[in-house]
N, C-alpha and C positions, 0 to 999 in steps of 0.2 A: 438497481442499485444497490451495490455492495458494501457495508460497513465493515472499514476496517480499524481494528484496534486491537490492543494487546490480548484480548479475549477471542480473536478471531482465529477458528481450528486452521493449522498448517497447510489442510488439503484446499481450502479457501485459498488463503495466501497465494496457493503454487497456482491455482486456476485463474488469478486474473491476469486479462490479457490487453493490451494495447487497445484503447478505444473504447473500454468498460466504464461504465460512470461508478464512482465511488465517492464515499463520504467517509470522515474521522466522525460524523453526529455532532463536530462541534462547529467548526467554521470553513471546514476546506471541506469543497465539493467539486467535482469536475469531472473530466475524461482523462485517462489515462494516456501521457504521451510517451512515458519512458518509464523502465522498471530495473531498478538495482538490485540482487541480492548478494550480499557480502556475509562473511561469518568472522567475527573477531576472536574466536576461540572460545566464547563464553556465551553469546546468542550468535541467532542467524540475522542479519539485518534486514530488511524489505524498504527498499524506498522506492515508491510511487511517485513520479512527477508528475502533475497534471497541467493541461495546457493552459492553465490562469498563472502558470508561475508558481506556485505554490507544490510544498512536499508535505504528503504523508509519510512518517517513518514508522516501521513497526519492528521491535525486538522481540523474540520467541526464543 
């Protein structure tokens, strides 16, 4: 299981793939269904959409 939060190194965030089990260590845990990576000019935003319908968002 991969823990995703703002302290997670960039190389780990880049290595997450569809089907991986992830958690935010609080209330969101599940398999990754979709990954969206965007850049808002200040942060790189990673959105991991889980099969449970929840989304884990990490800004780095």
